[in-house]
N, C-alpha and C positions, 0 to 999 in steps of 0.2 A: 571532916568531909566524909560522906558515905562512899560506898564502892562505885556507884555510878559517876559521882563527881570526880573521883580519883581516875576512873577510866577515861573520862573526857580530857582531863589534864594530861594524862599519859599519852593520849592520842595526839594532843597538840605538840607536846615535847618530842614525841616520836616522829611526827611529820617534819618538824624543823630539823631534827637530827638527820633525817633522810633527804635534806636539802629541798624539800617542797617549798615553793615560793611562799613567803610569809603571809601574804594576803589570802592565798588559797587555804593555807593551813588554818588561819584564824577564821575564815568564813565557814569552812566545812565542819570544823570542830564546834564552832558556835551553833551552826545549823543543826548538827547532830544533838547537841545538848538541849537546844530549845524544843526540838520536835520529839526526840526519843526519851529525854529525861524529864523535861518540864511538861511536855505534852501539849504545846500550843500549835495552832494551825500554821503550817509552813508559809502560807500566804502573808502572814504578818511580817515575815522576814523582809518581804519586798518593801513594806512600809518603813522598817528599820533602816534598810539601805538608803531609801530616799531621804529619810529624816536626817541621817548621818551626814549627808552631803549638802543638804538644803540649809546651810548655815552661812550667814553673811560674813562671819569672821574668816571663812576660808578664802574670801576674795583677796585678802591681803597676802596670803600665801601665793596664790596664782600670779599676782602682779609682781611680787618681789622675785619670783622665779624668772618671769619675763625680763625684768630689769637686769638681773644677773646675766642672762643670755645676750642681751643687747650689749652689755659692757665687754663680754668676752669676744663677741663678733667684731666690735669696733676697736677703738684704740684707748678707751678709758683705762683699761687695766695697765697697759704699757706706761701710760702717763702717771698713774699712781705709783708704779714701781720706780720710775725715774725720779719722782718727787722724793720718795723714801730714800733713794740712793743719795740724793743731794743732801738730805738732812743728816744722815748718819753713815754714809758710805765710806767716809775718810777715817773712821775710827778703826782700831783693831777689831777684826771680825765685822767690819762695817757693812759688807755686802750681805752677810747673813742677817744682821740687824735690819737692813733695808727690806729683806724678804719678810721678816717678822712684822715690821711696820706696815708693809704692803698688805699682808694678810689682815691686819687690823683695819686698814682703809677699806679693803674689799668687803670684809665682814660687816662693816657699817653700812653696806648697801645691799649685799646679796642675801644674807640670812641663812647661808648654807655652807657647811663644811666641805662637802663634796665639790661644790662649785669653786670654792676657794682653793682646794687642792689642785683641781684641773687648771684653773686660770693662773694662779700664782706659782704653785709648785712645778707645773709643766714648763714654766719659763725659767724659774730661778734655780732649779736643781742643775740643769746643764750649765747655766751661767756661773754658778758657784764652782763647779768642777773645772770649768774652763779657766777660771781665775786662780786656780791652784789650791782651792780649799779641799780638805780631806773629804773623800767621797762619802764615807759612812756618816761623818758629821753633817754634810750637806743634805743627804737623804733624810737623816733624822730630824733636823731642824725644820725642813720644809714639808715633812709629813705631819708633824705635830702642831706647828704654828697655825695651820688652818682651823684648829678648834675654835679660834677667835670668830669664825663664821657663825657659830651658834651661841657664843657668849656675848659678843658685842652686838647690840640690836641694830637692825631688826633681825630677829631669830625665828625661823619657822617653828622650831620646837617650842619656844616660848609662846608663840601665837596659839598653838594647839593646847598647851598647858592652861593658858588663860581662858581659852574657850571652854575647857572642862570645869575649871574652878570658879569661873565668872569673876576672877580678879581683874582689876584694871590693867589693860594691856600696856598703856602708857607707863604706869607705875612699875610693872614687871620689866619692861624694857630698861628702865633706869637701873635696875639691880645689876645689869651686865657690864656697865661702863667701868666701874672701879675694879672688879675682878678681872675684866679683860686687860686693863692697864697693868695690873699686877702680874698677869701671865706674860705680857709683852716685856715688862721690865725684868722679870726673873730670867726669862729665856735669853734676852739680850745680854744680861750680865754674864750668864754662862758662856754665851758665844764670845764675848769680849775676853774672858779669862782663858777659854780654850784656845782661841786663835792667837792670843798674845803668847801663850806658853808654847804653841807649836810653830810660831814664826810664820804664820800664813800671810798672804799678800795684803798690804795696806795701801789703799788708794790715796793719791794726793788730795789735799783739801781743795775743793773747787773754788774758783775765784768768785767774788761777789756777783760779777756780771753774769757768769755762767749759771749761778744759782738762781738769780732773778729771772733769767731767760727760761729756765726749766719751770719755775713756779708760774711764770706768765703763760707758758704753753699749757700747763696743767690746771689752770685756774678753773676752767669749766668742769673738769672732772672732780676737783676738790670741792666745788660748790654743791655737788649732789648730796653728800651726807649732811651738809649745812642746811640745805633746803628741806630734807626729810625731817631732821630732828628740830630744826628751828621752827618749821611749820607745825609739828606735833605739839611741842611744849610751849609755843606761843599761843596755841589755841586757834591758829588759822585754819587748820584742818585736822581730821582724825587720823589714826594710824592707817585705817583702810584707805582713806583718801590720799594719804601720803604715798602709798604704794603706786597708785595710779598717776599721781603727779610725777613721781620718780621715773616711771616708764615714759611718759610724754616728754619729760625733760631729757632723758637719755637718748630717746629717738631723735629729738631735735638737735642735740649736740652732735651726735654721730653722723647724722645725715646732712646737716646744714652748716656746722662749724668745723668739726674735725674732717668730715667728708671721707672717713675711712670705712663707712658702711654704705653700700649701694642700695638703691631702691629694690633691686632684685634679691638682696639678702633679707629683706623684711619678712618675706613669706617663709624662708627657711628658719628664721629666728622664732617666728610665731608658732610654726609647726613643732619645732623642737621644744619650745616652752609648753605647748599643749600636751606633748607626749610625757614630759617630766611631771607636769601637773596631774595628768591622768594617773600616772603611777602612784603619786602621793594620795590621790583621792580613793583609789581602790584599796590602798592600805587602810585609810581612814574607815572606809565602808566595811572591810573585813574585820577590823578591830572592833568596830561598833557592834557587829553581830555577836562577836564573842563577849564583848562587854555587857551586852544585854542578857546573855546567858548567866554571866557572873552575878548580875543584879537580881535576876529572877531567883537564883539559888541562894542569894544573900551571902555569897562567899566573902566579899569584902568585910562584912560585919563579923563573920566568923573568924577571919584572920585578925581583925582588929581586937576582938575579945581575947584571942589566944596570945597576941603580942602584949597587950596591956597586962595580962595576968603574969607574964614572964619578965617584962621589963618595967622598972619603976622609975627610971631616970630618962629624961629626953636625950641626954648625951649618949647613953648606952644604946638607945634606940637609933639615934642618928648614925652612930658608928656602925651598927649592924646593917642599916640601910645603905650606907656607903659601900660596904663590902658586897651586898646583894646587887646594887646597881652596877658596880664595876663588873661583876660576873655576868649580869644580864647583857651589858653592853658588848661583851665578847661574842654574843650569839644573835643579838637582835638589833635592828636599826632603831635609831632614836625616835622616829615617828611612831612606829608600832609600840615601842616600849612606853612612850609617853602616854599614848591613848589607853593602853591596857592597864598600866600600873597606877596612874594618877587617881582614878576612882577608888582603887584599893587603899592607897595611902591617905586619902583625904580624911576618913574617919579617925585615923590614928593621929593625924596632926592636931585635930581638935582635942583628943584625949591627952596628948602630951603638951598642949599649949604651944605648938610650934608654928611660927608665922608662915603662911602659905607662900608669900613672895620669897622669903628666905629659902624655903624648901624647893621652890621652883628653880631657883638659880643652882642649888646644889644638885638637883636631879638633872638639869640640863648639862652642867659641867661633867658630872659622872658619866652620863650616856655619850657625851661628846668625846670623852677619852676613849670610849669603846670603838670609835672609828680607827684607832691606832693599835688595837689589841687583837692578837690572833684568837681564834682561827678565821673570823669573818670580818675583820676590820677592813672596811672599804678603802680607806686611805693607804693601807699597806699595799694593796693590789695596784692602786693607781700609781703610787710612787715607784713601785717595783717595775711597772711597765715603762715609766719614764726613764729610769736609770738602768733598765735591762738587768735587774737583779731579782733574786728569789725573794719570796715573802719572808723566809727565815732571816735573810740578810737584813731586810728592812726592819723586821721585828727587833733585831739586836740593835740596829742603828737608833731606834726611837727611845730606847730604854732611859738614857739620862734625862731626856726631855719629859718623858712620862712621869718620872720620879719628881721632877719639878712641879708638874701640874697636879699630881696627887698630893704633894706637900701643901700647895696652895688650896686645894680642895679641903683638906683637913683643917687648915687654918680658918677658912671661911665657914666651915661647918660649926666650929666651936666659938667663932667670933663673928656674929652676924652683923655687927655695926657697919663694916665697909659695904656690905650688900644692901643694907637698908638706909644708908646715909642719904642718897639722892632722892629716893621716894619720900623720905621725911622732910627734906628741904623743899622739894617742889610741891608736894601734895599734903604735907603735914601728916604723913602716914603714921599710924600707931600712936598719935599724940592725943 
């Protein structure tokens, strides 16, 4: 890179270090690069902004955000937690396992880690502490389990990745199920061992009648992920249409069946969803301006050439990428990082013959872990507020669970078969 390019990159990093909002830092450094370095007409930036948001694929993001807000306003979340508690709550560490399972259920609908932390963690952390679970353990497990919100589809990060790579979104979604299950299983096993060794409260096994009553009460909530994925993979509707169907169904269930959402709440839910969606769109727009600058300067190609000349094995490349993404996740949100870094990595994937679906899952898992790593891990701040503890306390609490997730990340990096198994079965992918 020449001096001008280095100056632009330094300006971006300096802005972020100075806690300038990410979308502003991306937009203005991209604008400076395009106008001062590349020398294009600033009015073209308006076209870039419009083009970045005029994408049909973004509809699915907006409606899954709305669906998540409907569930947290109504009672679907509580019913999912009750169901999870009935299924595993009687085991040693069962309430913690129920929280992990509930994060999986909620992740299969919302597509967002932050929404999962707020909805499930905000309820489960006080519940775990109240039932005699170790506070640090409780905070740690319910801060890290919500990563399932971006691993188990639908995932907002995966939607954006597929939009950039033009991979099949349905196939990319399938890559998240087995890794998500592996994370749930590994974290639940740790919870079982930890709670058994520390003699934490064990709930009595529910009677069959009680279990059936809870499942009957929760059937409408449990049908939501069935409708989403059943409709997508049976070919009844696309992923975009599934997001809209999910919203209509959730509204109907909460207003007409559960009746825990009032008509007056609809406006609040829609306005809140619009604000969240707008914050995502401005990040997409700002990142697109900066990405356009990178494209004009052919920086991704320069990086690709430099990497290929220094790394001759796909495994060494993936190992370095894992370290890089874990570092990036400490400072940048998953949306911005996905939009900026994906175009840079794409040429490298072709050079090393790395499957783009496999890499998409690795990238999503890496950046999802960033929600729980200081100094800017959003989940740390949310859980700290719920437990009234400092970020340093929460950062220590999450360490055992982060090590579990990083171990699974490394396993999936060098063993792609679990990631690609379902795309191969459903779509004949790579055959």
